[in-house]
C-alpha positions in Angstrom: 31.7 185.7 19.0 35.2 186.0 20.4 36.4 188.9 22.5 40.0 190.1 21.9 41.9 192.7 23.9 42.8 195.7 21.8 45.1 198.0 23.7 46.8 201.3 23.1 44.8 202.5 20.1 45.6 206.2 20.8 48.4 208.6 20.0 52.0 207.5 20.0 52.8 209.7 22.9 50.8 207.5 25.3 53.0 205.5 27.7 52.6 201.7 27.3 51.5 199.9 30.5 54.3 198.4 32.6 54.4 194.7 33.6 52.7 195.6 36.9 49.8 197.2 35.1 48.8 194.0 33.4 48.5 192.0 36.6 45.4 193.9 37.8 42.6 195.7 36.0 42.8 196.4 32.3 44.3 199.9 31.7 41.8 202.6 30.9 43.0 203.0 27.3 42.4 199.3 26.6 39.0 198.1 25.3 37.3 194.8 24.5 36.2 194.2 21.0 33.7 191.6 19.7 34.1 190.0 16.3 30.7 189.8 14.7 31.9 187.7 11.7 34.9 185.8 10.6 36.6 188.6 8.7 36.4 190.8 11.8 37.7 188.0 13.9 40.6 187.5 11.6 41.5 191.2 11.8 41.2 191.3 15.6 43.3 188.2 16.0 46.0 189.7 13.7 46.0 192.9 15.8 46.2 190.9 19.1 49.1 188.9 17.7 51.0 192.0 16.8 50.3 193.5 20.2 51.5 190.3 21.9 54.9 190.9 20.3 55.2 194.3 21.8 53.6 194.0 25.2 54.5 191.9 28.3 54.0 188.1 28.2 50.7 188.4 29.9 49.0 189.8 26.8 50.4 186.9 24.8 49.0 184.4 27.2 45.6 186.1 27.0 45.8 186.0 23.2 46.6 182.3 23.2 43.6 181.5 25.4 41.3 183.4 23.1 42.7 181.8 20.0 42.3 178.4 21.6 38.6 179.1 22.1 38.1 179.3 18.3 37.1 175.9 17.1 38.8 174.1 14.2 35.6 174.3 12.2 35.6 178.1 12.6 39.2 178.3 11.5 38.6 176.1 8.5 35.6 178.3 7.5 37.8 181.4 7.8 40.5 179.9 5.5 37.9 178.7 3.0 36.4 182.2 2.9 39.8 183.9 2.4 40.7 181.6 -0.4 37.3 181.9 -2.1 37.3 185.7 -1.7 40.7 185.9 -3.4 39.6 183.7 -6.3 36.5 185.8 -6.7 38.6 189.0 -6.7 40.9 187.7 -9.3 37.9 186.8 -11.5 36.4 190.3 -11.1 39.8 191.9 -11.8 39.7 190.1 -15.2 36.1 190.7 -15.9 36.3 194.5 -15.2 39.8 195.0 -16.7 41.3 195.9 -13.3 39.0 199.0 -13.0 36.3 200.1 -10.6 32.9 199.3 -12.3 31.5 202.7 -11.3 34.5 205.1 -11.4 37.0 203.5 -13.7 39.7 203.7 -10.9 42.6 201.4 -11.9 44.6 201.2 -8.7 44.4 197.5 -7.6 45.3 198.3 -4.0 42.1 200.4 -3.8 39.7 198.0 -5.4 37.5 195.5 -3.6 35.5 192.5 -4.8 32.0 193.2 -3.7 29.3 190.5 -3.7 25.7 191.5 -4.7 24.3 188.5 -3.0 26.5 188.3 0.2 28.8 185.4 0.9 26.9 184.3 4.0 23.7 183.6 2.0 25.2 182.3 -1.2 25.9 178.8 -2.4 29.5 177.9 -3.1 28.8 178.3 -6.9 27.2 181.8 -6.3 30.1 182.9 -4.1 32.6 182.3 -6.9 30.3 183.5 -9.8 31.9 186.7 -11.1 28.5 188.0 -12.2 27.5 188.0 -8.4 29.4 191.2 -7.8 31.3 194.2 -8.9 34.8 195.4 -8.7 34.5 198.7 -6.7 36.7 201.4 -5.2 36.9 200.7 -1.4 34.5 203.5 -0.4 31.9 202.4 -3.0 32.4 198.7 -1.9 31.5 199.7 1.7 28.4 201.7 0.5 27.3 198.7 -1.8 27.7 196.2 1.1 25.8 198.5 3.5 22.9 198.9 1.0 23.6 202.6 0.6 24.2 202.2 -3.2 22.8 199.6 -5.6 22.8 198.9 -9.3 19.5 198.1 -11.1 19.4 195.2 -13.5 19.7 197.7 -16.3 23.0 199.0 -14.9 21.7 202.3 -13.4 23.5 203.2 -10.1 21.1 204.3 -7.4 22.0 206.0 -4.1 19.9 205.4 -1.0 17.7 208.3 0.2 19.2 207.8 3.6 22.4 209.4 2.3 22.5 213.2 2.5 23.4 215.4 -0.4 26.9 215.9 1.0 27.6 212.2 1.2 26.3 211.6 -2.3 28.6 214.4 -3.6 31.6 213.0 -1.7 30.9 209.5 -3.1 30.8 210.9 -6.6 27.2 210.0 -7.2 25.8 213.4 -8.1 25.6 212.6 -11.8 23.8 209.6 -13.3 26.0 206.5 -13.6 25.3 203.5 -15.7 27.4 200.3 -15.5 27.6 198.0 -18.5 26.2 194.9 -17.0 25.9 191.5 -18.8 22.8 189.3 -18.7 24.0 187.0 -15.9 24.4 190.0 -13.6 20.6 190.7 -13.6 19.4 188.1 -11.0 22.2 189.1 -8.5 21.6 192.8 -8.9 17.8 192.2 -8.4 18.6 190.2 -5.3 20.8 193.1 -4.0 18.0 195.6 -4.8 15.4 193.5 -3.0 17.4 192.3 0.1 20.3 194.7 0.7 19.5 198.1 -0.7 18.0 200.7 1.7 15.8 202.8 -0.6 
């Protein structure tokens, strides 16, 4: 895990710290963040880089030290995952006709490629197999990844009992949904049911 300084997250009316503030303790509005995975690390590093352009040179020096702590192997893995995820997304866009598998939403910017068997526990072939996932609207992608929603091998969408009625309504899951899955989807959806879904 790599810690990255994430400062000034609040309202625009806050005053940025002056050069003297950076020499001592971290300002109260700043906070340390830990990246639990490569995707989170990439987002944090991008945020830190952007901040380093706007704040005094001291923050840039700290950023460079943190970046140097990331091994070449970790950086290579991050690049491989980004390339693989983009190829997987392109495949899902084709398979699902550019529409969310559950809602039919056809706004590419709001669609995510969601793995049924997660990237971290899949082989390279499984990671790129378009049947190992669904094209989902961003909020449903998050619910699917968190195991709050799943799809049975027969295509029926199930919501976790841990979700309240309000959440189920806001997610648009109050009526029965069935996705038109193909045969090769079945083992992956079964895996998601058994290992990710929180009944």
